C-alpha positions as CSV (number, residue, x, y, z in Angstrom):
1,M,-6.3,-15.8,33.6
2,N,-5.9,-12.0,33.2
3,Y,-3.4,-10.1,31.2
4,R,-1.9,-7.0,32.6
5,T,-2.3,-4.4,29.5
6,I,-1.5,-0.5,29.4
7,I,-2.9,1.8,26.8
8,V,-0.7,4.3,25.2
9,D,-2.5,6.7,23.1
10,D,-1.9,10.6,22.9
11,E,-5.6,11.3,22.0
12,K,-7.4,10.4,25.1
13,N,-10.9,9.8,23.4
14,C,-8.9,6.9,21.8
15,I,-8.0,5.3,24.9
16,E,-11.5,5.7,26.6
17,V,-13.2,4.1,23.3
18,L,-10.7,1.2,23.6
19,E,-11.3,0.6,27.2
20,I,-14.9,0.2,26.8
21,L,-14.4,-2.4,24.2
22,L,-12.1,-4.3,26.6
23,Q,-14.3,-3.8,29.9
24,N,-17.7,-4.9,28.0
25,D,-16.3,-7.6,26.2
26,H,-12.5,-8.7,27.3
27,P,-12.4,-8.7,31.3
28,E,-9.4,-10.8,31.3
29,I,-7.6,-8.1,29.6
30,E,-6.8,-5.9,33.2
31,I,-6.0,-2.5,32.1
32,V,-3.6,-1.4,34.9
33,K,-3.0,1.7,33.3
34,T,-3.1,4.1,30.5
35,F,-0.7,6.9,29.0
36,T,-1.0,9.9,26.6
37,S,2.5,10.7,26.8
38,S,4.8,8.2,24.9
39,K,7.9,9.2,27.4
40,E,5.9,8.2,30.8
41,A,4.4,4.9,29.2
42,L,8.3,4.1,28.2
43,A,9.3,4.8,31.8
44,F,6.7,2.6,33.1
45,L,7.4,-0.2,30.4
46,Q,11.1,-0.1,32.0
47,S,10.4,-1.0,35.4
48,N,6.9,-2.6,35.3
49,P,5.9,-6.5,33.8
50,I,3.5,-6.1,31.5
51,D,1.4,-9.0,29.0
52,L,0.0,-6.5,26.3
53,V,0.5,-3.2,25.1
54,F,-1.8,-1.3,22.9
55,M,0.2,1.2,21.5
56,D,-0.5,4.1,18.8
57,I,2.4,4.6,16.4
58,Q,2.3,8.3,15.6
59,M,2.6,10.5,18.8
60,P,4.6,13.7,19.7
61,F,8.1,13.2,21.4
62,L,8.4,9.4,20.6
63,T,6.3,7.4,18.4
64,G,5.1,4.1,19.1
65,I,8.4,2.3,17.2
66,E,11.0,4.9,19.0
67,V,9.4,3.3,22.5
68,L,10.4,-0.2,21.2
69,K,13.4,0.6,20.4
70,Q,14.5,2.2,24.1
71,I,13.2,-1.0,26.1
72,E,16.2,-3.9,26.3
73,D,14.9,-7.5,25.8
74,P,10.9,-6.5,25.7
75,A,8.7,-9.3,27.0
76,F,5.2,-8.4,26.3
77,Y,3.2,-8.3,23.2
78,V,2.5,-5.3,21.7
79,I,-0.6,-4.4,19.3
80,F,-0.4,-1.0,17.5
81,T,-3.0,1.0,16.7
82,T,-3.0,3.8,14.2
83,A,-5.2,5.9,11.9
84,F,-2.7,6.1,9.2
85,D,-3.2,2.6,7.2
86,H,0.4,3.2,4.7
87,Y,2.7,3.6,7.9
88,A,4.9,0.9,8.7
89,I,1.8,-1.6,7.7
90,E,3.9,-4.2,5.9
91,A,6.8,-4.1,8.2
92,I,4.1,-5.2,10.8
93,K,2.5,-7.5,8.3
94,L,5.5,-9.7,8.1
95,S,6.0,-10.0,11.8
96,V,4.0,-11.8,14.5
97,L,2.8,-8.5,15.9
98,D,-0.7,-7.1,14.9
99,Y,-2.3,-3.6,14.2
100,L,-5.6,-2.2,14.3
101,L,-6.8,0.6,12.5
102,K,-8.7,3.3,14.1
103,P,-11.7,3.3,14.4
104,I,-11.3,0.3,16.6
105,D,-13.6,-2.6,15.0
106,D,-14.8,-4.6,18.0
107,D,-14.8,-8.5,15.9
108,L,-11.4,-7.5,14.8
109,L,-10.3,-6.4,18.6
110,E,-11.8,-9.9,19.4
111,K,-9.8,-11.7,16.6
112,T,-6.6,-9.9,17.2
113,L,-6.9,-10.6,21.3
114,E,-7.4,-14.5,20.3
115,R,-4.3,-14.3,18.4
116,F,-2.7,-12.4,21.7
117,K,-3.5,-15.6,24.1
118,K,-2.0,-18.5,21.2
119,L,1.0,-16.7,21.0
120,K,1.6,-15.3,24.8
121,E,3.7,-18.6,25.2
122,T,6.2,-18.2,22.3
123,D,9.2,-16.0,22.4
124,L,8.2,-12.4,22.6
125,Q,11.3,-10.9,22.8
126,Q,12.8,-12.4,19.6
127,Q,9.6,-11.7,17.4
128,L,9.8,-7.7,19.0
129,K,13.7,-7.6,17.6
130,Q,12.3,-9.0,14.1
131,L,10.0,-6.2,13.9
132,L,12.5,-3.4,14.7
133,N,15.0,-4.4,12.5
134,Q,12.7,-4.7,9.8
135,M,12.1,-1.2,10.2
136,Q,15.4,0.0,10.5
137,K,16.6,-1.5,7.4
138,P,16.8,1.3,4.9
139,V,14.1,1.2,1.8
140,E,15.7,-0.1,-1.3
141,K,14.6,1.8,-4.4
142,K,12.3,-0.2,-6.8
143,E,11.2,0.0,-10.5
144,P,7.9,1.8,-10.5
145,T,6.3,-1.4,-11.2
146,A,7.9,-3.3,-7.9
147,D,6.1,-0.9,-5.6
148,K,3.4,-1.9,-3.6
149,I,0.8,0.2,-2.2
150,A,-1.7,-0.7,0.8
151,I,-5.5,-0.2,0.4
152,S,-7.4,-0.2,3.4
153,F,-10.9,-1.9,3.6
154,Q,-13.2,-2.3,6.4
155,E,-11.4,-5.6,7.6
156,K,-8.7,-6.2,5.5
157,I,-5.4,-4.5,4.1
158,S,-4.6,-5.4,0.6
159,F,-1.3,-4.5,-1.2
160,Y,-0.9,-4.1,-5.0
161,S,1.9,-3.9,-7.2
162,A,1.5,-0.8,-9.9
163,S,1.0,-3.2,-12.8
164,E,-1.8,-4.9,-11.1
165,I,-3.9,-1.4,-11.1
166,S,-5.3,0.1,-14.6
167,Y,-6.9,3.1,-12.8
168,C,-8.7,4.8,-10.1
169,Q,-12.2,6.4,-10.2
170,S,-13.4,8.5,-7.3
171,S,-17.3,9.3,-6.3
172,D,-17.3,11.5,-3.5
173,N,-15.2,10.6,-0.5
174,Y,-14.7,6.7,-2.1
175,T,-12.5,5.7,-5.0
176,T,-12.9,2.2,-7.0
177,V,-9.6,1.0,-7.9
178,Y,-9.9,-1.0,-11.3
179,L,-7.5,-3.9,-11.4
180,T,-6.1,-5.6,-14.9
181,N,-7.7,-8.9,-14.2
182,G,-11.1,-7.3,-14.5
183,E,-11.7,-6.6,-10.8
184,K,-12.6,-3.7,-9.1
185,V,-12.1,-2.9,-5.2
186,T,-13.8,0.3,-3.1
187,A,-12.0,2.2,-0.6
188,S,-13.2,4.9,1.6
189,K,-10.2,7.3,0.5
190,T,-10.7,10.2,-1.9
191,I,-9.1,10.3,-4.9
192,K,-6.2,12.6,-3.7
193,H,-5.6,10.0,-1.0
194,F,-4.1,8.0,-4.3
195,E,-2.9,10.4,-6.2
196,E,-0.3,11.1,-3.0
197,M,0.5,7.1,-3.3
198,L,0.6,6.5,-7.0
199,E,1.8,9.3,-9.1
200,P,5.6,8.7,-8.0
201,I,5.5,5.1,-9.2
202,G,3.8,6.2,-13.0
203,F,0.2,7.3,-12.4
204,I,-1.0,10.4,-14.0
205,R,-4.2,12.1,-13.0
206,T,-6.5,12.9,-16.2
207,H,-9.8,14.3,-14.3
208,Q,-10.7,15.4,-10.7
209,S,-12.2,11.7,-11.0
210,Y,-9.6,9.9,-12.7
211,L,-5.8,8.4,-12.0
212,V,-4.4,6.6,-14.8
213,N,-1.3,4.3,-15.0
214,K,0.5,5.5,-17.9
215,E,1.7,2.2,-18.8
216,F,-1.8,1.1,-20.1
217,L,-2.3,4.6,-22.1
218,K,-3.0,3.4,-25.8
219,E,-4.3,6.3,-27.8
220,Y,-5.7,9.8,-27.4
221,S,-8.6,10.5,-29.1
222,K,-9.9,14.4,-30.1
223,K,-13.6,13.4,-30.1
224,D,-16.2,15.0,-27.7
225,G,-13.6,17.4,-26.1
226,G,-10.9,14.5,-25.7
227,Y,-10.2,11.5,-23.8
228,I,-7.9,8.8,-23.3
229,I,-8.1,5.1,-24.5
230,L,-6.7,2.6,-22.4
231,N,-5.2,-0.8,-24.0
232,N,-8.3,-2.6,-22.6
233,G,-10.6,-0.2,-24.6
234,T,-11.7,1.7,-21.4
235,N,-12.4,5.2,-22.0
236,I,-10.9,7.8,-19.5
237,P,-12.2,11.4,-19.9
238,V,-9.7,14.2,-19.7
239,S,-10.5,17.7,-18.2
240,R,-9.8,21.0,-20.1
241,Q,-7.2,22.0,-17.2
242,R,-5.2,18.9,-17.5
243,K,-5.5,18.4,-21.4
244,D,-1.8,20.3,-22.5
245,D,-0.5,18.0,-20.0
246,I,-1.9,14.6,-21.6
247,L,-0.7,15.8,-25.1
248,Q,2.3,16.4,-23.8
249,L,3.0,13.2,-22.1
250,F,1.7,11.3,-25.5
251,K,4.5,13.3,-27.5
252,K,7.1,11.6,-24.9
253,I,5.6,8.4,-25.3
């Protein structure tokens, strides 16, 4: 059985890579058309029967989400493709739809397509409506410890609350996240990436290589130029440039 499929992505090279993966290993996925324009894709979807759509989320003019919002009673299955692991991932994860992070891994693609085939006979219209409703809901303000962040690995995305993370330490373009349960996980993201996510929910940059959860600060030592001691006994260096900010923080505590 062939599944009529289109690919929608404003980056032509991303379309070409996905086409090669599908044509080489998944001949049952019949690519009937590709689009670099989300507007043209919308017009096509409104008048043509399709089984499966690979849809980039972040596109000019109309995002992948906005395209879906304009289609009444969609009867196709959508697999989102995105380079942004923080973009609506939780909403997508809660639905029966799936997503693939770029660059697309062929093993994950195969698992996703197996899932698609199993779900093909289910009520896809209702599932798409559920996804759109989730994304339209206003984000509730939460206490910092209730917020979740998504950390992307090669084969999965894990969600952690602020209270589960003690500190982060960077090494070149990688960051190791140290959890309060003693475990540690490493992601191929810079410390700046984590600072942007974690600073609003109670983390502070103490050093060019360290990002610390303020909830776990225990004391400041003036020895060896100054360093922080966390409540688990870990010593965290403090840079000269950030020393005054750290001392002010301890005065507030």
